[in-house]
C-alpha positions in Angstrom: 7.5 -13.1 8.6 4.1 -14.3 10.0 1.1 -15.2 8.3 -0.8 -12.3 9.0 2.0 -9.9 8.1 2.5 -11.4 4.7 -1.3 -11.2 4.0 -1.0 -7.4 5.0 2.2 -7.4 2.7 0.1 -9.2 -0.2 -3.1 -6.7 0.5 -0.7 -3.9 0.4 1.1 -4.6 -2.8 -2.3 -5.6 -4.7 -3.9 -2.3 -3.5 -1.0 0.1 -4.2 -0.8 -1.7 -8.1 -4.5 -1.2 -8.5 -4.4 2.2 -7.3 -1.8 3.5 -9.5 -3.5 1.7 -12.4 -6.9 3.3 -11.7 -5.4 6.9 -10.7 -3.0 7.1 -13.9 -5.9 6.2 -16.1 -4.5 3.3 -17.4 -7.5 1.3 -16.3 -10.4 3.6 -16.8 -12.6 3.1 -13.7 -14.9 6.5 -13.8 -17.8 4.9 -14.1 -17.3 3.2 -10.5 -15.7 5.5 -8.4 -15.8 3.1 -5.7 -12.5 1.5 -7.2 -10.6 4.7 -6.1 -10.8 3.4 -2.3 -7.9 1.2 -3.3 -5.0 4.2 -2.7 -6.5 4.8 1.3 -6.5 0.9 1.4 -3.2 0.8 0.3 -1.9 3.4 2.9 -4.2 1.3 5.6 -2.5 -1.8 4.6 1.0 -0.1 4.8 0.2 1.1 8.4 -0.7 -2.6 9.4 2.2 -4.1 7.7 4.5 -1.7 9.5 2.9 -2.5 12.8 2.8 -6.2 12.1 6.6 -5.8 11.4 7.5 -4.2 14.5 5.4 -6.6 16.5 7.0 -9.4 14.9 10.2 -8.4 16.7 8.7 -8.1 20.0 6.6 -11.3 20.0 10.1 -13.3 18.8 11.9 -11.5 22.0 9.0 -12.7 24.1 8.8 -16.2 23.2 12.7 -16.2 23.4 12.6 -15.2 27.3 9.6 -17.6 27.8 11.9 -20.2 26.5 14.7 -19.2 28.7 12.4 -19.1 31.8 11.0 -22.4 31.2 14.6 -23.8 30.6 15.9 -22.2 33.9 12.8 -23.5 35.9 13.5 -27.0 34.9 17.2 -26.7 35.7 16.7 -25.2 39.2 13.9 -28.0 39.5 11.0 -25.6 40.7 7.4 -26.0 39.3 6.5 -23.9 36.2 4.6 -20.9 38.0 2.8 -20.0 34.7 1.0 -23.4 34.2 -0.2 -23.3 38.0 -1.6 -19.7 37.5 -3.3 -21.1 34.5 -5.0 -23.9 36.0 -6.0 -22.1 39.1 -9.7 -22.0 39.4 -11.2 -18.7 40.9 -14.8 -19.8 40.7 -14.3 -21.3 44.2 -13.1 -18.1 45.7 -15.8 -16.4 45.0 -18.3 -18.7 46.0 -16.6 -18.9 49.3 -17.1 -14.8 49.5 -20.7 -15.0 48.9 -21.4 -17.5 51.7 -20.0 -15.5 54.4 
């Protein structure tokens, strides 16, 4: 689990516990109705937690594929095309087209 996923889990648990305490009447918050937002917030954090869990698997798979690509490029002796694309400066192309 990544840091953001853990944060969503902590916020989910805190809001869910607070919501149960407020909704059951164990903690009386009738004078401050804003505290009842903890239940919808818990649902929102639950959704974000599920999304983060699903994306964690995809991000791990992507990093593994990228690592394999870099290793294959090093074995074959080809330059790493990804770094070449990131270092390419497009501003020269734009100035040349304006001058013509």
